[in-house]
N, C-alpha and C positions, 0 to 999 in steps of 0.2 A: 910297286905299292908305296914305297917311300915318297916317290915323286908326287903321287896323288894326295898323300897326306900333307905334303908341303903346300900344294895348291889349295886344299881345303883350309889349312891353317891361315894362309894369306887372305883368302876370301873372308874368313871369320874375323880377322883383324881389321880389314877394311870396313866391313859392315858394322863392327863394334865401335868405330870412331864416330863420335857425335857430329863432327863437321861434315860428314858425308851424307848430307840431307838429300831427299828426293827433290828433283827439279821438275815441277809440273810444266812451267814455261819460264823462259828467260830470253832476253834479246828483243829485237835484233841488235847485233853488233856489226857495224859496217866499216869496212876499210876501203879507201880509195888508193890506187896506185896507178898513176897516169890515167889511162882510159878504162882501166879495169876496176870494177866495183865488186867486192866480195861481201856477201851477207851471211852471217852465221846466227842461228837461233836454236833454242832447245825446246822441244815439246815432248812431254811425257818421258823425260829422261833420255831422249834421243837427240843427238846433235845433227842439225841439217846445215848444209852449206850450199848457197846459190851464187851464181854469177849474174849480176844485174846490168841492165843498160841504163844509160844516163837518165832517161825520162821514165824509167819503170816505176810502177807503184810498189811500195814496200808494205807488207802486212804485219801488223802486230797481232799475235795470236794468243788466246787464252784457252787453256785446256778445259777448265771447268765452267767458263762463261763465254761460250763462243759468240753470244750476242754482243759481247763487249769488243769483239775484233774491230780493228779499223785500219785503213790504208792511209799512207802519206807519200808525198814525193820529196826527194832530196832537194834541198835549197840549191839554187844555181850558184850562189856565192854566200859564204859566211863572213859577215863584217862585224867589226866592233861597233856597238850601238852608241848613240850620243849619251852625254851625261845629263843634260838638262832638256826639259820639254815644257811647252806651254801647258797651262792648266786645261782640264777637260770637265765637262758637266757630269760625267758618269764614270765611276771607277770602282772596281772590286779588288780588294786587297786581302791576301792571306799568306800564311807562311808555314814552314815545318811540316809539310805533307809527308816527307820521308818515305816515299814509296807506297803510301796508302791510296792506291789508285781508285778504289771504290768510293772513298770519302771525297776525293777530288772530283771524280765524275759526277757524283750526286750534287756537290756544291755548284758545279758548272751548269748542270741541267736545271737544278732547282732555282737558280737565280738568272736564268735566261741568257747565259753567256754562250752556250752551245745547245744544240738539240741532241736527241738520242743517237743521231747518226754522226755526231761529232762535227757538225757544221757550225761555224761561228754565226751567232744571231744577235750579238751584242752591239751591232752597228758601229758607231764611232766611239763607243765606250772603250775603256782600257782595263786590262787585267794586270795586276802587279803581284809578283811572287817574291816575298822577302826572305828567300833562302831556305836552305836545308831540303834539298831534293832527295838526298841519299840517306841510306841506313834504316835499320829496324824493320821497315815494311818489306813486303815480298814482291812488289811490282814497281821497282825503281825504274827499270828501262821503259815499260809502257808509259809511266808518268812523264819521263823525259821526252819520249817521242810525241806524246800528246801535246806538250808545251811547244815542241818544235813545229808540229803541224799547225796548231792554233796561231802561232806567231806569223806564219805565212798567210793563213786564211784571214786573220784579222786585218793585216796590212792591205789586203785586196779590197776590204770593205770599209776602209777608213778608220779602223780601230787599231789597237796596239797591244802587244803582250810584252811586259817588262819582266825580265828574270834577273834578279840580283842574287849573288851567291852567299851561302852561309858557311859556318865552320865545318859542318859535315861534308860539304862539297869540296872545300879546299883540302880537308883531311883525305878524302878518297883520291883526289888527284895526286896527292903526295904519297899515296900508298899506306896511309894509316886507316886500317879497316876494323878497328876494335869494336865498332857498334854494328857491324854487319849481321844480317840474318845468315845462319849457316848455309842457306841455299846458294849464296854467291861463291863460297869456296868450292862447292860442288860444281857450279857452272864453270868456273875457271879450270877445275880439274878435267871436266869433260872436254874442254877446248885445248887442254895442254898448255895453258898460259897462266901467268900470275894475273890476279884480278886487275891490278892497276893497268896492265897492258890492254885490257878490254875498253878502257876509257882514256887511253894515251892520246897524245897530240896527233898521232897519225890515223886516228879513228874519226868518223864523222861526228859522233856525239862528243868525243873528247875535244875536237877543234871547236865545236859549238860552245861547250862549257867554257873554254879558255877565252872566248870572245866576250864573256859577260862581265858586267861591272860589279863593284862592291857597294856602291852608293849611286842612287839616281835622284834627281830633283825634278818634280813634276808640279808646275805652278809654284805655289809657295810652301810646298811640303818636300821633305827629303825622306827617302825610303832606303832602308838597309836592313841587315839581319839583326845586328846586336845593338849598336849605339856608338856614340862619339865620346871618348874619354877626355879628361882634362889634358892628358899628354898629347892627344891629337889636336885639341883646341890650341895648344901652345905652339904648334908648328905653323909654318906659313903655307902649308899645303892647300891648294884649291881642290875642289871636287875632282876636276880633271886629273890633277897630279896624284891624288889618292888612288884613283882608279888605274891610272897608268902604272904606278908603282906596284900596287897589289897584283895586277895582271902579270907583271914580270916575275912574281914569286909563285905563281900557280905551279903546282907539280913539284915543288922543292920541299924536301923533308925539313921539319922544324930544326933539327940539329945542324943543318947545313945553311941556315939563313944567316945573313949578316945582321948587324944591330938594327938597321932600318927595317929589315924584314921581320925581325922579332917585334918591333913596335907595331907594325901594320897587321901582321898575321897572328899575333899573340893576344894575350888577355886584355891589352889596352886598345886593340884594333877593332875595326867595324864588324868583324866576324865573331868576336868572342866577348866583348865588353858586356858586363851585367850591371853596370852602375846605376841604372834607373829603378831597380827593384830591390826588395829585401830590406833588412834592418840597417845595412850600411850603405844605403843608396846615396848617391851624390847630392849635393845641395843644389837648389834652384839656379844658382849663379852659373853652374856648369852648363845647364840646359840653355839658359839665356845667352851664354857665350857662344854655344854652337849655333843657335838661331841667328845671332848677329854675324857670326863668321861666314855663314852660307846664305845670308839674306833670305831667310824663310821664317814661317810662322809655326810650323809643326814638324815633329819627328815621328815617323812610323817605323816600328821595329817588331821583329819576332823574337826567337831565341829563348826567351825566358817565360815559363808558364807560371802564372799566379792564379789564385783562386778567383780573382775578379775578372781575368781576361775573357773577352776582349773589352777594354775600357781605356778611358783617358786619364792621364796622371799629370802632375805639375800644372794644374788648372787647364788641362787639355792640351798642353804643349807637347806632350809625349803620348802616343797611343801604342799599347802593346797588343799585338794580334796573335800571339802564339797560344794555341790550345792543344790539348792532347788528342790528336786524331787517332792514335793507336787505341784509345779507350772509347772511341765513338763520339767524342766532342767535336762536332762539325760546325764550325763557325767561320765567318769572314766579315770583313769591314766593307761597308758600301758607302761611297760618297755620291750623292745626287744633288747637284747644285751646291747650295750652302748648308745642306743637311747631311748628317752622318748617322748611319745605322749599323747595328750588328745584325747579321742575317744568318739563318741556318740553312741546311740542305733542302728545306722545303720552300725557301724564299721568304719565310716569315721575317718581317723587319721589326726591330726594337731600337728605340733611340739610344745612341751611345751614352753610357753613364760616365760622369767625371768623378773620380775618386779623390778624396783629400790625400790619402797616402796609399801606396800599393799594398796589397795583402802579401802575406808570406809567400816566398818562392816555393812552389811545389817540388 
C-alpha cells in the first residue's frame, strides 16, 4: 500500500508542476549519423521515432489543424549563404514570428508567396526574415521547417529565401530558454533530452540554423534583426567579417564569450541593439555612418516594436518591421520596384509611412 501511495504522490507532483504542459504536436527533430537518419516527433503527447531514407519525404503534423500538414525533403547539402546579393524587383520582409505559424502561413498565402499547399508561387521574388524564429509561440518547429522547405522551393523557381538570425535564436542555440512556451520543456522531457540538444549542431535544423548570417545586403539595403551601434561602426569589420565572427559564437553561453563575442552578441551587436527607437535613440550621424560604412541607402530591422511599426524613420533611412504577431498584428513590408508598402495577411497594401521620430517602444 505504501508503494502505491508513493506512486500516486509522484504522479501528483509531476502533474502539479506548471512546466509539464501538454504537447499537442512538436517536431520533427532530425538527427543524421552517417547514412542513418532518425526522425522524432510528438503528436498528442506521444513520442514517435522513425528511421528515414535519404530521399524520403518528412511530414510536419498538426494535431488540431491536419489541413496545415505539409511535407518537405532534406537538403542535400547545407551551405553558408552569401552576404551580399543583387537587388530584386519584388521582396517581402518580416520579422519576429517567434513560432506563430498561423500568422506566418496567412501572410505567405495572403501575399502570394505560397499557395495553400505550401508551393512557392512568388516567382523570382525574395522573402526576407529579419530574425526571431524562436520563443513564445507554440509552433516553432513547423515554422522553421516551412522556411527550410520554402528555401529549397524558391531556389528552384528563381526566387530566394533569406533567413537572418535574431537574439532569440542565438539565445536558444546557447541554451538560454527563458522565453520558451512551457510546451518545449515537456517536449524535451518526453524525449529524455535537454531542449538545447534538440537544436544542437548534430541535428538537421541545428546545422541549418548555424549556417545563417547575422546581416545580409540585398541591393542597396542591409537587413538584420536589431541594428548597427556606434561601437560596431567604429570597428573595421566588413559585413563578411561580422557574419563570420558571429557564426563562430553561435551556441556559446554569454558568460563564456570573449570580449569580441560580447561586442557582437551583446547589447551593441546586430542581434540586440535598440538604438534606433525610443527616447534615447541614436543621432542621425550614427545611421549615416552605418550607411556609408556598408555602402547602402537603407537599414531594415525587426526586434523593437513601436506603436507606429511598420514605418520608416530617420527620413526613411531605417525601417522597423517588428509587430506583435502574438496579439494578432499581422504585417509585412513589401518592396515592388521603387515602391514600398505595408501589407497585411489579406494582401492589402498601404504606402509605407515615414515618421519624424519613432513612437515609444511598446
